C-alpha positions in Angstrom: 87.8 122.1 202.0 85.0 119.6 202.3 83.3 121.0 199.1 86.6 120.5 197.3 86.8 116.9 198.3 83.2 116.3 197.3 84.0 117.9 193.9 87.0 115.7 193.3 85.1 112.6 194.4 82.4 113.4 191.9 84.9 113.9 189.1 86.6 110.6 189.9 83.3 108.8 190.0 82.4 110.3 186.6 85.8 109.2 185.1 85.4 105.8 186.6 81.9 105.4 185.2 83.1 106.6 181.7 86.0 104.1 181.8 83.7 101.2 182.5 81.7 101.8 179.3 82.1 98.8 177.0 83.0 99.4 173.4 80.8 97.9 170.7 82.9 96.3 168.0 80.0 95.7 165.7 79.1 92.5 164.0 81.3 90.2 162.0 81.7 90.7 158.3 83.7 88.7 155.8 87.0 90.2 154.8 87.2 92.0 151.5 88.7 89.7 148.8 90.4 90.5 145.6 87.3 89.1 143.8 85.3 92.1 145.1 87.9 94.5 143.8 88.3 92.8 140.3 84.5 92.3 139.8 82.9 94.7 137.3 83.5 96.4 134.0 87.0 97.6 133.0 88.1 99.8 130.1 91.5 99.9 128.5 93.6 103.0 129.1 96.9 101.6 127.8 98.1 98.4 126.1 101.8 97.8 125.9 103.6 95.0 124.2 107.0 94.1 125.7 109.6 92.2 123.8 111.0 90.2 126.7 114.0 89.0 124.7 115.0 92.5 123.8 114.4 93.7 127.3 116.6 91.0 128.8 119.4 91.8 126.4 119.0 95.6 126.7 118.0 96.0 123.0 116.0 99.1 122.3 113.1 99.5 121.6 111.8 96.7 123.8 108.3 98.1 124.2 105.5 99.2 121.9 102.3 101.0 122.8 99.4 99.1 121.1 96.6 101.2 122.6 95.7 103.0 119.4 96.3 100.1 117.0 93.8 97.4 116.0 90.8 99.2 117.7 92.3 98.4 121.2 90.9 101.8 122.4 87.5 99.9 122.3 88.8 97.0 124.5 86.6 96.3 127.6 86.6 93.3 129.9 83.9 92.4 132.4 84.7 90.0 135.4 81.5 88.6 137.0 81.0 87.2 140.5 78.0 85.6 142.1 76.1 86.9 145.2 78.8 85.4 147.5 81.7 87.0 145.5 82.8 83.8 143.9 84.0 84.2 140.3 81.8 83.2 137.5 82.3 84.4 133.9 84.3 87.0 132.0 83.8 88.6 128.6 85.9 90.8 126.4 84.0 93.5 124.4 85.1 95.6 121.5 86.2 94.8 118.0 89.8 93.8 118.8 92.1 91.0 117.9 91.9 88.4 120.7 95.1 88.0 122.7 93.3 85.5 124.9 89.9 83.7 124.8 87.3 86.5 124.5 84.9 84.8 127.0 84.9 82.1 129.5 85.2 81.6 133.2 87.8 82.8 135.7 89.4 82.2 139.1 92.2 83.8 141.1 95.2 82.0 142.5 94.5 83.6 145.9 91.5 85.3 147.4 93.7 87.8 149.2 96.8 89.9 148.5 100.0 87.8 148.9 102.2 88.8 151.8 105.5 88.1 149.9 106.6 90.8 147.5 107.0 89.7 143.9 104.2 87.1 144.1 101.6 88.4 141.6 98.1 86.9 141.8 97.2 84.9 138.8 93.9 85.1 137.0 93.2 81.7 135.5 90.9 81.7 132.5 88.8 78.6 131.7 86.6 77.5 128.8 84.2 75.6 131.0 82.1 76.5 134.1 83.6 73.6 136.1 87.1 75.2 135.6 88.8 72.1 134.3 89.9 73.4 130.9 92.4 76.2 131.4 92.8 78.4 128.4 95.2 81.1 129.7 96.7 82.8 132.6 97.0 86.5 133.4 99.1 88.1 136.1 97.3 90.7 138.3 100.3 93.1 138.6 98.3 96.0 140.2 95.3 95.3 142.4 92.4 97.7 142.1 92.0 100.0 145.1 90.6 103.4 145.8 91.9 104.7 142.4 89.8 102.1 140.5 92.8 101.1 138.3 94.0 97.7 137.6 96.9 96.2 135.6 97.1 92.7 134.2 99.8 91.1 132.2 99.7 88.3 129.6 103.0 86.5 129.1 103.7 84.3 126.1 106.5 81.7 126.6 108.4 79.1 124.5 110.3 76.4 126.2 109.7 78.0 129.5 111.3 81.3 128.4 109.0 84.4 128.0 109.4 86.1 124.7 106.6 88.6 124.7 104.2 90.1 127.2 101.2 92.3 127.0 100.5 94.8 129.8 96.9 96.0 130.1 96.2 99.1 132.2 92.5 99.3 133.0 90.1 101.7 134.6 86.8 100.8 136.2 83.7 101.7 134.2 80.6 102.5 136.2 
């Protein structure tokens, strides 16, 4: 009987010693921002032009695939960041008609994914490094993740009403 109680006492002491072990949480690292995900080279997989007026009025066809027209299969865009993952410049490569300024500087409307559904992050395009001369605005409609795919949308409006949009589906180029 005495050997059994010594055995259980030893087991309890071991369990107590194990439970007192402090867990190491590691050291602090900055959270991953959207800038880190957008940074890099992107190649076009699909470019779709959407007639927003036709779409709103249920007129078909309201969409046209432009991927194989005007050399858009050669479209590439590079978003650059500095060593602290702050946005710097961007540049479009490929012999394609420009839908927005082919080079300049960029910045996001938010560093992190918005918590409200339907709030797309905006990519602001600028002609100057101080980011005072905005040239265009893109919507980041699909944030890159593990699949290394991204979707951006360029909307053209007149009098506050959108009439055409261009949806770029992009893949990361390593």
